[in-house]
Biopython code that builds the backbone (N, CA, C, O; Angstrom):
import numpy as np
from Bio.PDB.StructureBuilder import StructureBuilder

atoms = [
    (1, "GLN", "N", (-11.293, -20.029, 0.203)),
    (1, "GLN", "CA", (-10.083, -20.688, 1.178)),
    (1, "GLN", "C", (-8.736, -20.034, 0.285)),
    (1, "GLN", "O", (-7.676, -19.832, 0.878)),
    (2, "TYR", "N", (-8.849, -19.796, -0.856)),
    (2, "TYR", "CA", (-7.628, -19.576, -1.501)),
    (2, "TYR", "C", (-7.362, -18.131, -1.295)),
    (2, "TYR", "O", (-6.189, -17.763, -1.238)),
    (3, "CYS", "N", (-8.539, -17.086, -1.151)),
    (3, "CYS", "CA", (-8.235, -15.889, -0.754)),
    (3, "CYS", "C", (-7.684, -15.653, 0.555)),
    (3, "CYS", "O", (-6.872, -14.790, 0.890)),
    (4, "PHE", "N", (-8.262, -16.575, 1.269)),
    (4, "PHE", "CA", (-7.707, -16.359, 2.928)),
    (4, "PHE", "C", (-6.587, -16.624, 3.156)),
    (4, "PHE", "O", (-6.006, -15.931, 3.991)),
    (5, "SER", "N", (-5.711, -17.974, 2.346)),
    (5, "SER", "CA", (-4.559, -17.860, 2.561)),
    (5, "SER", "C", (-3.670, -17.262, 1.654)),
    (5, "SER", "O", (-2.470, -17.448, 1.854)),
    (6, "PHE", "N", (-4.104, -16.423, 0.477)),
    (6, "PHE", "CA", (-3.237, -15.396, -0.460)),
    (6, "PHE", "C", (-2.942, -14.378, 0.971)),
    (6, "PHE", "O", (-1.831, -14.156, 1.452)),
    (7, "TYR", "N", (-4.211, -13.872, 1.457)),
    (7, "TYR", "CA", (-3.998, -12.653, 2.439)),
    (7, "TYR", "C", (-3.375, -12.983, 3.519)),
    (7, "TYR", "O", (-2.678, -12.033, 3.877)),
    (8, "SER", "N", (-3.264, -14.091, 4.385)),
    (8, "SER", "CA", (-2.515, -14.300, 5.436)),
    (8, "SER", "C", (-1.025, -14.535, 4.990)),
    (8, "SER", "O", (-0.230, -14.269, 5.892)),
    (9, "SER", "N", (-0.593, -14.861, 4.104)),
    (9, "SER", "CA", (0.681, -14.656, 3.515)),
    (9, "SER", "C", (1.318, -13.372, 3.021)),
    (9, "SER", "O", (2.522, -13.117, 3.062)),
    (10, "VAL", "N", (0.186, -12.465, 2.468)),
    (10, "VAL", "CA", (0.745, -11.206, 2.451)),
    (10, "VAL", "C", (0.748, -10.353, 3.590)),
    (10, "VAL", "O", (1.558, -9.429, 3.666)),
    (11, "ASP", "N", (-0.178, -10.608, 4.579)),
    (11, "ASP", "CA", (0.043, -10.136, 5.887)),
    (11, "ASP", "C", (1.544, -10.604, 6.543)),
    (11, "ASP", "O", (2.368, -9.904, 7.130)),
    (12, "MET", "N", (1.573, -11.683, 6.303)),
    (12, "MET", "CA", (2.485, -12.219, 6.987)),
    (12, "MET", "C", (4.234, -11.843, 6.458)),
    (12, "MET", "O", (5.271, -11.836, 7.121)),
    (13, "ALA", "N", (4.009, -11.585, 5.148)),
    (13, "ALA", "CA", (5.120, -10.692, 4.452)),
    (13, "ALA", "C", (5.447, -9.534, 5.061)),
    (13, "ALA", "O", (6.591, -9.332, 5.469)),
    (14, "LEU", "N", (4.429, -8.623, 5.187)),
    (14, "LEU", "CA", (4.173, -7.157, 5.995)),
    (14, "LEU", "C", (4.733, -7.322, 7.095)),
    (14, "LEU", "O", (5.658, -6.607, 7.480)),
    (15, "VAL", "N", (4.243, -8.304, 7.763)),
    (15, "VAL", "CA", (4.871, -8.120, 9.221)),
    (15, "VAL", "C", (6.170, -8.333, 9.470)),
    (15, "VAL", "O", (6.649, -8.001, 10.554)),
    (16, "GLY", "N", (6.859, -8.874, 8.570)),
    (16, "GLY", "CA", (8.130, -9.307, 8.654)),
    (16, "GLY", "C", (8.804, -7.842, 8.381)),
    (16, "GLY", "O", (9.981, -7.866, 8.740)),
    (17, "ILE", "N", (8.400, -6.542, 7.839)),
    (17, "ILE", "CA", (8.593, -5.431, 7.704)),
    (17, "ILE", "C", (8.071, -4.332, 8.515)),
    (17, "ILE", "O", (8.732, -3.333, 8.799)),
    (18, "LEU", "N", (6.824, -4.553, 8.890)),
    (18, "LEU", "CA", (6.011, -3.560, 9.696)),
    (18, "LEU", "C", (5.781, -3.927, 11.214)),
    (18, "LEU", "O", (5.597, -5.144, 11.172)),
    (19, "THR", "N", (5.723, -3.671, 12.064)),
    (19, "THR", "CA", (4.929, -4.167, 13.086)),
    (19, "THR", "C", (3.705, -4.313, 13.086)),
    (19, "THR", "O", (3.100, -3.739, 12.180)),
    (20, "GLU", "N", (3.033, -4.994, 13.929)),
    (20, "GLU", "CA", (1.155, -5.119, 13.941)),
    (20, "GLU", "C", (0.883, -4.024, 14.680)),
    (20, "GLU", "O", (-0.323, -3.780, 14.653)),
    (21, "ALA", "N", (1.602, -3.149, 15.428)),
    (21, "ALA", "CA", (1.256, -2.110, 16.036)),
    (21, "ALA", "C", (1.310, -0.966, 15.104)),
    (21, "ALA", "O", (0.430, -0.131, 15.311)),
    (22, "GLU", "N", (2.252, -0.674, 13.968)),
    (22, "GLU", "CA", (2.457, 0.384, 12.868)),
    (22, "GLU", "C", (1.070, -0.407, 12.100)),
    (22, "GLU", "O", (0.166, 0.368, 11.787)),
    (23, "ILE", "N", (0.912, -1.489, 11.868)),
    (23, "ILE", "CA", (-0.173, -1.583, 11.017)),
    (23, "ILE", "C", (-1.418, -1.113, 11.078)),
    (23, "ILE", "O", (-2.064, -0.561, 10.187)),
    (24, "ALA", "N", (-1.797, -1.419, 12.447)),
    (24, "ALA", "CA", (-2.985, -1.056, 13.303)),
    (24, "ALA", "C", (-3.069, 0.282, 13.119)),
    (24, "ALA", "O", (-4.044, 0.704, 12.498)),
    (25, "ALA", "N", (-2.179, 1.112, 13.566)),
    (25, "ALA", "CA", (-2.083, 2.533, 13.551)),
    (25, "ALA", "C", (-2.422, 3.109, 12.375)),
    (25, "ALA", "O", (-3.417, 3.833, 12.347)),
    (26, "GLY", "N", (-1.563, 2.860, 11.065)),
    (26, "GLY", "CA", (-2.111, 3.002, 9.916)),
    (26, "GLY", "C", (-3.676, 2.765, 9.302)),
    (26, "GLY", "O", (-4.175, 3.516, 8.465)),
    (27, "LEU", "N", (-4.138, 1.954, 9.694)),
    (27, "LEU", "CA", (-5.385, 1.090, 9.262)),
    (27, "LEU", "C", (-6.256, 2.306, 10.223)),
    (27, "LEU", "O", (-6.950, 3.072, 9.555)),
    (28, "GLN", "N", (-6.249, 2.483, 11.523)),
    (28, "GLN", "CA", (-6.969, 3.013, 12.023)),
    (28, "GLN", "C", (-6.895, 4.579, 11.719)),
    (28, "GLN", "O", (-7.806, 5.294, 12.137)),
    (29, "SER", "N", (-5.871, 5.108, 11.027)),
    (29, "SER", "CA", (-5.937, 6.326, 10.673)),
    (29, "SER", "C", (-7.187, 6.756, 9.566)),
    (29, "SER", "O", (-7.780, 7.817, 9.367)),
    (30, "CYS", "N", (-7.275, 5.498, 8.999)),
    (30, "CYS", "CA", (-8.368, 5.897, 7.101)),
    (30, "CYS", "C", (-9.391, 4.965, 7.428)),
    (30, "CYS", "O", (-9.724, 4.155, 6.563)),
    (31, "GLN", "N", (-10.070, 4.950, 8.808)),
    (31, "GLN", "CA", (-10.963, 3.703, 8.795)),
    (31, "GLN", "C", (-12.314, 4.234, 7.887)),
    (31, "GLN", "O", (-12.901, 3.409, 7.187)),
    (32, "ALA", "N", (-12.812, 5.770, 7.940)),
    (32, "ALA", "CA", (-13.739, 6.440, 7.533)),
    (32, "ALA", "C", (-13.595, 6.509, 5.974)),
    (32, "ALA", "O", (-12.481, 6.842, 5.571)),
    (33, "ALA", "N", (-14.623, 6.225, 4.977)),
    (33, "ALA", "CA", (-14.519, 6.444, 3.647)),
    (33, "ALA", "C", (-13.733, 7.873, 3.427)),
    (33, "ALA", "O", (-13.816, 8.675, 4.358)),
    (34, "ASP", "N", (-13.043, 8.217, 2.368)),
    (34, "ASP", "CA", (-12.358, 9.335, 2.114)),
    (34, "ASP", "C", (-11.723, 10.004, 2.922)),
    (34, "ASP", "O", (-11.578, 11.223, 2.828)),
    (35, "SER", "N", (-11.115, 9.068, 4.107)),
    (35, "SER", "CA", (-10.097, 9.775, 4.810)),
    (35, "SER", "C", (-8.747, 9.342, 4.949)),
    (35, "SER", "O", (-7.832, 9.706, 5.689)),
    (36, "PHE", "N", (-8.867, 8.273, 3.848)),
    (36, "PHE", "CA", (-7.268, 8.134, 3.263)),
    (36, "PHE", "C", (-6.132, 8.853, 3.100)),
    (36, "PHE", "O", (-6.148, 9.014, 1.879)),
    (37, "ASP", "N", (-5.040, 9.461, 3.544)),
    (37, "ASP", "CA", (-4.213, 10.047, 3.016)),
    (37, "ASP", "C", (-2.662, 9.400, 3.151)),
    (37, "ASP", "O", (-2.115, 9.088, 4.208)),
    (38, "TYR", "N", (-2.238, 9.311, 2.118)),
    (38, "TYR", "CA", (-1.248, 8.546, 1.763)),
    (38, "TYR", "C", (0.506, 9.022, 2.528)),
    (38, "TYR", "O", (1.569, 8.404, 2.465)),
    (39, "LYS", "N", (0.161, 10.371, 3.217)),
    (39, "LYS", "CA", (1.576, 10.509, 3.535)),
    (39, "LYS", "C", (1.330, 10.226, 5.169)),
    (39, "LYS", "O", (2.180, 9.806, 5.955)),
    (40, "THR", "N", (0.145, 10.517, 5.422)),
    (40, "THR", "CA", (-0.257, 10.211, 6.983)),
    (40, "THR", "C", (0.035, 8.692, 7.001)),
    (40, "THR", "O", (1.035, 8.411, 7.662)),
    (41, "PHE", "N", (-0.515, 7.794, 6.511)),
    (41, "PHE", "CA", (-0.680, 6.377, 6.291)),
    (41, "PHE", "C", (0.927, 5.799, 6.544)),
    (41, "PHE", "O", (1.311, 5.044, 7.437)),
    (42, "PHE", "N", (1.653, 6.373, 5.532)),
    (42, "PHE", "CA", (2.943, 6.110, 5.416)),
    (42, "PHE", "C", (3.756, 6.307, 6.763)),
    (42, "PHE", "O", (4.668, 5.548, 7.090)),
    (43, "VAL", "N", (3.445, 7.126, 7.329)),
    (43, "VAL", "CA", (4.216, 7.642, 8.585)),
    (43, "VAL", "C", (3.587, 6.797, 9.567)),
    (43, "VAL", "O", (4.438, 6.118, 10.142)),
    (44, "LYS", "N", (2.359, 6.574, 9.993)),
    (44, "LYS", "CA", (1.940, 6.090, 10.677)),
    (44, "LYS", "C", (2.205, 4.536, 10.786)),
    (44, "LYS", "O", (2.201, 3.820, 11.788)),
    (45, "VAL", "N", (2.418, 4.252, 9.573)),
    (45, "VAL", "CA", (2.732, 2.353, 9.288)),
    (45, "VAL", "C", (4.703, 2.430, 9.252)),
    (45, "VAL", "O", (5.486, 1.495, 9.086)),
    (46, "GLY", "N", (4.899, 3.416, 9.402)),
    (46, "GLY", "CA", (6.540, 3.402, 9.213)),
    (46, "GLY", "C", (7.394, 3.487, 7.961)),
    (46, "GLY", "O", (8.616, 3.503, 7.814)),
    (47, "LEU", "N", (6.290, 3.540, 7.023)),
    (47, "LEU", "CA", (7.187, 3.120, 5.634)),
    (47, "LEU", "C", (7.776, 4.219, 5.391)),
    (47, "LEU", "O", (8.642, 3.941, 4.562)),
    (48, "ASN", "N", (7.819, 5.383, 5.641)),
    (48, "ASN", "CA", (8.795, 6.398, 5.405)),
    (48, "ASN", "C", (10.295, 6.228, 6.080)),
    (48, "ASN", "O", (11.127, 6.967, 5.555)),
    (49, "SER", "N", (10.678, 5.585, 6.900)),
    (49, "SER", "CA", (11.839, 5.276, 7.665)),
    (49, "SER", "C", (12.529, 3.780, 7.379)),
    (49, "SER", "O", (13.334, 3.128, 8.044)),
    (50, "LYS", "N", (11.886, 3.526, 6.143)),
    (50, "LYS", "CA", (12.170, 1.752, 5.980)),
    (50, "LYS", "C", (13.504, 2.204, 4.643)),
    (50, "LYS", "O", (13.630, 3.150, 3.866)),
    (51, "SER", "N", (14.238, 1.058, 4.910)),
    (51, "SER", "CA", (15.130, 1.032, 3.781)),
    (51, "SER", "C", (14.989, 1.073, 2.586)),
    (51, "SER", "O", (13.787, 0.910, 2.379)),
    (52, "LYS", "N", (15.697, 1.240, 1.343)),
    (52, "LYS", "CA", (15.463, 0.938, -0.240)),
    (52, "LYS", "C", (15.142, -0.560, -0.446)),
    (52, "LYS", "O", (14.449, -0.836, -1.424)),
    (53, "ASP", "N", (15.597, -1.640, 0.422)),
    (53, "ASP", "CA", (15.420, -2.815, -0.014)),
    (53, "ASP", "C", (13.652, -3.409, 1.029)),
    (53, "ASP", "O", (12.905, -4.322, 0.676)),
    (54, "GLN", "N", (13.546, -2.840, 1.815)),
    (54, "GLN", "CA", (12.092, -2.924, 2.557)),
    (54, "GLN", "C", (11.235, -2.222, 1.967)),
    (54, "GLN", "O", (10.046, -2.410, 2.223)),
    (55, "LEU", "N", (11.639, -1.217, 1.010)),
    (55, "LEU", "CA", (10.750, -0.640, 0.433)),
    (55, "LEU", "C", (10.567, -1.302, -1.016)),
    (55, "LEU", "O", (9.499, -1.032, -1.564)),
    (56, "ALA", "N", (11.401, -2.078, -1.672)),
    (56, "ALA", "CA", (11.250, -2.797, -2.613)),
    (56, "ALA", "C", (10.327, -4.005, -2.307)),
    (56, "ALA", "O", (9.334, -4.178, -3.014)),
    (57, "LYS", "N", (10.614, -4.850, -1.280)),
    (57, "LYS", "CA", (9.819, -5.898, -0.819)),
    (57, "LYS", "C", (8.217, -5.561, -0.459)),
    (57, "LYS", "O", (7.323, -6.402, -0.553)),
    (58, "VAL", "N", (8.004, -4.062, 0.006)),
    (58, "VAL", "CA", (6.604, -3.810, 0.164)),
    (58, "VAL", "C", (6.294, -3.473, -1.415)),
    (58, "VAL", "O", (5.063, -3.508, -1.412)),
    (59, "PHE", "N", (6.686, -3.171, -2.747)),
    (59, "PHE", "CA", (6.410, -2.768, -3.716)),
    (59, "PHE", "C", (5.922, -3.999, -4.460)),
    (59, "PHE", "O", (4.971, -4.090, -5.236)),
    (60, "GLY", "N", (7.023, -5.185, -3.941)),
    (60, "GLY", "CA", (6.334, -6.580, -4.552)),
    (60, "GLY", "C", (5.275, -7.097, -4.053)),
    (60, "GLY", "O", (4.551, -7.850, -4.704)),
    (61, "ILE", "N", (5.068, -6.785, -2.932)),
    (61, "ILE", "CA", (3.940, -7.253, -2.080)),
    (61, "ILE", "C", (2.638, -6.589, -3.021)),
    (61, "ILE", "O", (1.819, -7.230, -3.679)),
    (62, "LEU", "N", (2.709, -5.424, -2.893)),
    (62, "LEU", "CA", (1.402, -4.422, -3.526)),
    (62, "LEU", "C", (1.467, -4.841, -4.951)),
    (62, "LEU", "O", (0.348, -5.041, -5.423)),
    (63, "ASP", "N", (2.252, -4.992, -5.601)),
    (63, "ASP", "CA", (2.337, -5.331, -7.206)),
    (63, "ASP", "C", (1.953, -6.725, -7.125)),
    (63, "ASP", "O", (2.776, -7.637, -7.057)),
    (64, "GLN", "N", (0.591, -6.900, -7.134)),
    (64, "GLN", "CA", (0.134, -8.357, -7.049)),
    (64, "GLN", "C", (0.064, -9.028, -8.167)),
    (64, "GLN", "O", (0.198, -10.248, -8.069)),
    (65, "ASP", "N", (-0.123, -8.542, -9.289)),
    (65, "ASP", "CA", (0.140, -9.025, -10.666)),
    (65, "ASP", "C", (1.616, -9.372, -11.191)),
    (65, "ASP", "O", (1.756, -10.114, -12.163)),
    (66, "LYS", "N", (2.764, -8.786, -10.487)),
    (66, "LYS", "CA", (3.899, -8.756, -10.415)),
    (66, "LYS", "C", (4.237, -8.518, -11.949)),
    (66, "LYS", "O", (4.850, -9.349, -12.621)),
    (67, "SER", "N", (3.732, -7.179, -12.486)),
    (67, "SER", "CA", (3.684, -6.375, -13.617)),
    (67, "SER", "C", (5.118, -5.726, -13.747)),
    (67, "SER", "O", (5.741, -5.421, -14.764)),
    (68, "GLY", "N", (5.377, -5.633, -12.728)),
    (68, "GLY", "CA", (6.692, -4.524, -12.373)),
    (68, "GLY", "C", (5.536, -2.921, -11.850)),
    (68, "GLY", "O", (6.158, -1.963, -11.390)),
    (69, "PHE", "N", (4.470, -2.832, -11.933)),
    (69, "PHE", "CA", (4.076, -1.485, -11.850)),
    (69, "PHE", "C", (2.814, -1.730, -10.694)),
    (69, "PHE", "O", (2.306, -2.819, -10.426)),
    (70, "ILE", "N", (2.489, -0.496, -10.139)),
    (70, "ILE", "CA", (1.168, -0.776, -9.234)),
    (70, "ILE", "C", (0.145, -0.128, -10.158)),
    (70, "ILE", "O", (0.496, 0.885, -10.761)),
    (71, "GLU", "N", (-0.967, -0.562, -10.314)),
    (71, "GLU", "CA", (-2.107, -0.207, -11.110)),
    (71, "GLU", "C", (-3.313, 0.438, -10.310)),
    (71, "GLU", "O", (-3.512, 0.236, -9.112)),
    (72, "GLU", "N", (-4.124, 1.273, -11.161)),
    (72, "GLU", "CA", (-5.176, 1.639, -10.355)),
    (72, "GLU", "C", (-6.077, 0.528, -9.695)),
    (72, "GLU", "O", (-6.698, 0.866, -8.687)),
    (73, "ASP", "N", (-6.223, -0.845, -10.187)),
    (73, "ASP", "CA", (-7.003, -1.591, -9.448)),
    (73, "ASP", "C", (-6.397, -2.555, -8.325)),
    (73, "ASP", "O", (-7.077, -3.318, -7.641)),
    (74, "GLU", "N", (-4.927, -2.390, -8.238)),
    (74, "GLU", "CA", (-4.140, -2.655, -6.946)),
    (74, "GLU", "C", (-4.174, -1.519, -6.141)),
    (74, "GLU", "O", (-4.299, -1.683, -4.928)),
    (75, "LEU", "N", (-4.076, -0.298, -6.642)),
    (75, "LEU", "CA", (-4.081, 0.535, -5.511)),
    (75, "LEU", "C", (-5.719, 0.607, -4.744)),
    (75, "LEU", "O", (-5.881, 0.734, -3.530)),
    (76, "LYS", "N", (-6.639, 0.514, -5.579)),
    (76, "LYS", "CA", (-8.090, 0.542, -4.877)),
    (76, "LYS", "C", (-8.170, -0.453, -3.458)),
    (76, "LYS", "O", (-8.898, -0.275, -2.481)),
    (77, "LEU", "N", (-7.331, -1.380, -3.652)),
    (77, "LEU", "CA", (-7.467, -2.868, -2.541)),
    (77, "LEU", "C", (-5.930, -2.438, -1.775)),
    (77, "LEU", "O", (-5.363, -3.488, -1.473)),
    (78, "PHE", "N", (-5.276, -1.478, -1.461)),
    (78, "PHE", "CA", (-4.096, -1.147, -1.330)),
    (78, "PHE", "C", (-4.085, -1.728, 0.395)),
    (78, "PHE", "O", (-3.286, -2.504, 0.919)),
    (79, "LEU", "N", (-5.265, -1.038, 0.993)),
    (79, "LEU", "CA", (-5.274, -1.480, 2.366)),
    (79, "LEU", "C", (-5.610, -2.993, 2.632)),
    (79, "LEU", "O", (-4.946, -3.594, 3.476)),
    (80, "GLN", "N", (-6.376, -3.480, 2.108)),
    (80, "GLN", "CA", (-6.428, -4.878, 2.094)),
    (80, "GLN", "C", (-4.955, -5.777, 2.185)),
    (80, "GLN", "O", (-4.934, -6.912, 2.662)),
    (81, "ASN", "N", (-3.865, -5.158, 1.707)),
    (81, "ASN", "CA", (-2.419, -5.799, 2.022)),
    (81, "ASN", "C", (-2.244, -6.049, 3.209)),
    (81, "ASN", "O", (-1.814, -7.123, 3.628)),
    (82, "PHE", "N", (-2.633, -4.852, 4.056)),
    (82, "PHE", "CA", (-2.062, -4.773, 5.426)),
    (82, "PHE", "C", (-3.272, -5.530, 6.296)),
    (82, "PHE", "O", (-2.865, -6.028, 7.346)),
    (83, "SER", "N", (-4.553, -5.676, 6.048)),
    (83, "SER", "CA", (-5.501, -6.666, 6.817)),
    (83, "SER", "C", (-6.562, -7.122, 5.885)),
    (83, "SER", "O", (-7.389, -6.382, 5.353)),
    (84, "ALA", "N", (-6.467, -8.369, 5.738)),
    (84, "ALA", "CA", (-7.848, -8.357, 4.914)),
    (84, "ALA", "C", (-9.101, -8.035, 5.029)),
    (84, "ALA", "O", (-9.948, -8.155, 4.144)),
    (85, "SER", "N", (-9.295, -7.536, 6.328)),
    (85, "SER", "CA", (-10.520, -6.812, 6.485)),
    (85, "SER", "C", (-10.700, -5.551, 6.468)),
    (85, "SER", "O", (-11.736, -5.018, 6.864)),
    (86, "ALA", "N", (-9.625, -4.891, 5.970)),
    (86, "ALA", "CA", (-9.647, -3.045, 5.762)),
    (86, "ALA", "C", (-10.532, -2.937, 4.281)),
    (86, "ALA", "O", (-10.635, -3.739, 3.353)),
    (87, "ARG", "N", (-10.963, -1.938, 4.442)),
    (87, "ARG", "CA", (-11.809, -1.390, 3.275)),
    (87, "ARG", "C", (-11.139, -1.195, 2.334)),
    (87, "ARG", "O", (-9.931, -1.249, 2.565)),
    (88, "ALA", "N", (-11.572, -0.876, 0.832)),
    (88, "ALA", "CA", (-11.290, -0.563, -0.515)),
    (88, "ALA", "C", (-11.043, 0.829, -0.198)),
    (88, "ALA", "O", (-11.377, 1.259, 0.906)),
    (89, "LEU", "N", (-10.483, 1.584, -1.068)),
    (89, "LEU", "CA", (-10.080, 3.099, -1.220)),
    (89, "LEU", "C", (-11.348, 3.564, -2.059)),
    (89, "LEU", "O", (-11.610, 2.966, -3.102)),
    (90, "THR", "N", (-11.989, 4.422, -1.706)),
    (90, "THR", "CA", (-12.839, 5.024, -2.584)),
    (90, "THR", "C", (-12.301, 5.348, -4.044)),
    (90, "THR", "O", (-11.089, 5.317, -4.262)),
    (91, "ASP", "N", (-13.196, 5.651, -5.019)),
    (91, "ASP", "CA", (-12.814, 5.892, -6.179)),
    (91, "ASP", "C", (-11.512, 7.426, -6.267)),
    (91, "ASP", "O", (-10.502, 7.585, -6.952)),
    (92, "ALA", "N", (-12.164, 8.262, -5.261)),
    (92, "ALA", "CA", (-11.406, 9.533, -5.565)),
    (92, "ALA", "C", (-10.045, 9.388, -4.468)),
    (92, "ALA", "O", (-9.117, 10.185, -4.607)),
    (93, "GLU", "N", (-9.991, 8.425, -3.476)),
    (93, "GLU", "CA", (-8.905, 8.262, -2.693)),
    (93, "GLU", "C", (-7.796, 7.839, -3.899)),
    (93, "GLU", "O", (-6.742, 8.378, -4.235)),
    (94, "THR", "N", (-8.588, 6.482, -4.468)),
    (94, "THR", "CA", (-7.513, 5.814, -5.548)),
    (94, "THR", "C", (-6.917, 6.548, -6.457)),
    (94, "THR", "O", (-5.730, 6.374, -6.733)),
    (95, "LYS", "N", (-7.669, 7.467, -7.038)),
    (95, "LYS", "CA", (-7.455, 8.423, -7.827)),
    (95, "LYS", "C", (-5.883, 9.524, -7.298)),
    (95, "LYS", "O", (-4.791, 9.600, -7.862)),
    (96, "ALA", "N", (-6.319, 10.143, -6.194)),
    (96, "ALA", "CA", (-5.502, 10.796, -5.618)),
    (96, "ALA", "C", (-4.064, 9.951, -5.331)),
    (96, "ALA", "O", (-3.007, 10.326, -5.837)),
    (97, "PHE", "N", (-4.144, 8.955, -4.594)),
    (97, "PHE", "CA", (-3.039, 8.159, -4.439)),
    (97, "PHE", "C", (-2.190, 7.650, -5.927)),
    (97, "PHE", "O", (-0.972, 7.538, -6.070)),
    (98, "LEU", "N", (-3.227, 7.406, -6.895)),
    (98, "LEU", "CA", (-2.288, 7.177, -8.112)),
    (98, "LEU", "C", (-1.624, 8.279, -8.584)),
    (98, "LEU", "O", (-0.482, 8.056, -8.988)),
    (99, "ALA", "N", (-2.071, 9.542, -8.650)),
    (99, "ALA", "CA", (-1.531, 10.625, -9.120)),
    (99, "ALA", "C", (-0.209, 11.129, -8.485)),
    (99, "ALA", "O", (0.738, 11.604, -9.112)),
    (100, "ALA", "N", (-0.294, 10.946, -7.090)),
    (100, "ALA", "CA", (0.684, 11.315, -6.201)),
    (100, "ALA", "C", (1.898, 10.359, -6.483)),
    (100, "ALA", "O", (3.020, 10.866, -6.506)),
    (101, "GLY", "N", (1.764, 9.115, -6.683)),
    (101, "GLY", "CA", (2.605, 8.047, -7.188)),
    (101, "GLY", "C", (3.312, 7.673, -8.667)),
    (101, "GLY", "O", (4.303, 6.966, -8.844)),
    (102, "ASP", "N", (2.537, 8.332, -9.625)),
    (102, "ASP", "CA", (2.568, 8.218, -11.081)),
    (102, "ASP", "C", (3.397, 9.511, -11.631)),
    (102, "ASP", "O", (2.930, 10.593, -11.987)),
    (103, "SER", "N", (4.834, 9.071, -11.596)),
    (103, "SER", "CA", (5.864, 10.292, -12.071)),
    (103, "SER", "C", (5.862, 10.658, -13.490)),
    (103, "SER", "O", (6.251, 11.721, -13.973)),
    (104, "ASP", "N", (5.377, 9.646, -14.091)),
    (104, "ASP", "CA", (5.477, 9.973, -15.552)),
    (104, "ASP", "C", (4.244, 9.686, -16.457)),
    (104, "ASP", "O", (4.327, 9.419, -17.656)),
    (105, "GLY", "N", (2.716, 9.801, -15.510)),
    (105, "GLY", "CA", (1.650, 10.046, -16.288)),
    (105, "GLY", "C", (0.958, 8.829, -17.043)),
    (105, "GLY", "O", (-0.086, 8.937, -17.687)),
    (106, "ASP", "N", (1.750, 7.552, -16.860)),
    (106, "ASP", "CA", (1.335, 6.586, -17.545)),
    (106, "ASP", "C", (0.152, 5.643, -16.713)),
    (106, "ASP", "O", (-0.249, 4.543, -17.093)),
    (107, "GLY", "N", (-0.242, 6.289, -15.622)),
    (107, "GLY", "CA", (-1.355, 5.573, -14.773)),
    (107, "GLY", "C", (-0.963, 4.404, -14.282)),
    (107, "GLY", "O", (-1.757, 3.488, -14.068)),
    (108, "LYS", "N", (0.097, 4.343, -14.094)),
    (108, "LYS", "CA", (0.538, 3.378, -12.935)),
    (108, "LYS", "C", (1.959, 3.975, -12.085)),
    (108, "LYS", "O", (2.634, 4.954, -12.406)),
    (109, "ILE", "N", (2.149, 3.129, -11.006)),
    (109, "ILE", "CA", (3.306, 3.629, -10.197)),
    (109, "ILE", "C", (4.142, 2.422, -10.404)),
    (109, "ILE", "O", (3.709, 1.272, -10.319)),
    (110, "GLY", "N", (5.623, 2.819, -10.739)),
    (110, "GLY", "CA", (6.742, 2.228, -10.969)),
    (110, "GLY", "C", (7.647, 1.974, -9.903)),
    (110, "GLY", "O", (7.782, 2.948, -9.162)),
    (111, "VAL", "N", (8.285, 1.005, -9.605)),
    (111, "VAL", "CA", (9.153, 1.020, -8.419)),
    (111, "VAL", "C", (9.503, 2.460, -7.724)),
    (111, "VAL", "O", (9.333, 2.838, -6.564)),
    (112, "ASP", "N", (10.073, 3.141, -8.900)),
    (112, "ASP", "CA", (11.126, 4.049, -8.330)),
    (112, "ASP", "C", (9.943, 5.259, -7.885)),
    (112, "ASP", "O", (10.126, 5.935, -6.873)),
    (113, "GLY", "N", (9.060, 5.394, -8.513)),
    (113, "GLY", "CA", (8.091, 6.252, -8.490)),
    (113, "GLY", "C", (7.262, 6.091, -6.846)),
    (113, "GLY", "O", (6.738, 7.025, -6.239)),
    (114, "LYS", "N", (7.337, 4.664, -6.390)),
    (114, "LYS", "CA", (6.799, 4.355, -5.083)),
    (114, "LYS", "C", (7.832, 4.775, -4.270)),
    (114, "LYS", "O", (7.494, 5.588, -3.409)),
    (115, "LYS", "N", (8.911, 4.479, -4.293)),
    (115, "LYS", "CA", (9.962, 4.934, -3.300)),
    (115, "LYS", "C", (10.289, 6.550, -3.375)),
    (115, "LYS", "O", (10.275, 7.171, -2.312)),
    (116, "ALA", "N", (10.476, 6.994, -4.156)),
    (116, "ALA", "CA", (10.239, 8.646, -3.877)),
    (116, "ALA", "C", (9.122, 9.124, -3.183)),
    (116, "ALA", "O", (9.305, 9.926, -2.267)),
    (117, "PHE", "N", (7.663, 8.648, -3.564)),
    (117, "PHE", "CA", (6.708, 9.642, -2.693)),
    (117, "PHE", "C", (6.499, 9.264, -1.350)),
    (117, "PHE", "O", (5.973, 9.980, -0.498)),
    (118, "ILE", "N", (7.021, 7.867, -1.145)),
    (118, "ILE", "CA", (6.802, 7.122, 0.157)),
    (118, "ILE", "C", (7.777, 8.435, 1.315)),
    (118, "ILE", "O", (7.295, 9.034, 2.276)),
    (119, "LYS", "N", (9.324, 8.547, 0.732)),
    (119, "LYS", "CA", (10.017, 9.303, 1.469)),
    (119, "LYS", "C", (9.594, 10.644, 1.955)),
    (119, "LYS", "O", (10.345, 11.305, 2.672)),
]
sb = StructureBuilder()
sb.init_structure("model")
sb.init_model(0)
sb.init_chain("A")
sb.init_seg("    ")
for serial, (resi, resn, name, xyz) in enumerate(atoms, 1):
    if name == "N":
        sb.init_residue(resn, " ", resi, " ")
    sb.init_atom(name, np.array(xyz, "f"), 0.0, 1.0, " ", f" {name:<3s}", serial, name[0])
structure = sb.get_structure()
């Protein structure tokens, strides 16, 4: 039950920023393993057109351990932030996603890196 309520609150938080239709379109674009492309996903869910404040809120949701960074284990479960039933990213998808957002090579994405590569 804890997991269900956790994901419900995450889903609700994102729904305040993204529409359900945007989330559905994003998830539909990467249902198959190794089909996730962060650029396509960000466009489909509308993240590329959100304000800095909205992107900071999304970052806060994705940063599940509240460390100020999104680490590889959090990226692996990235899609599940949008829907509890979504698949985990494959190792290859996770590493490519991390490499795209890790601007300083420290193995994690800071809030500034996240905003930069969403736009």
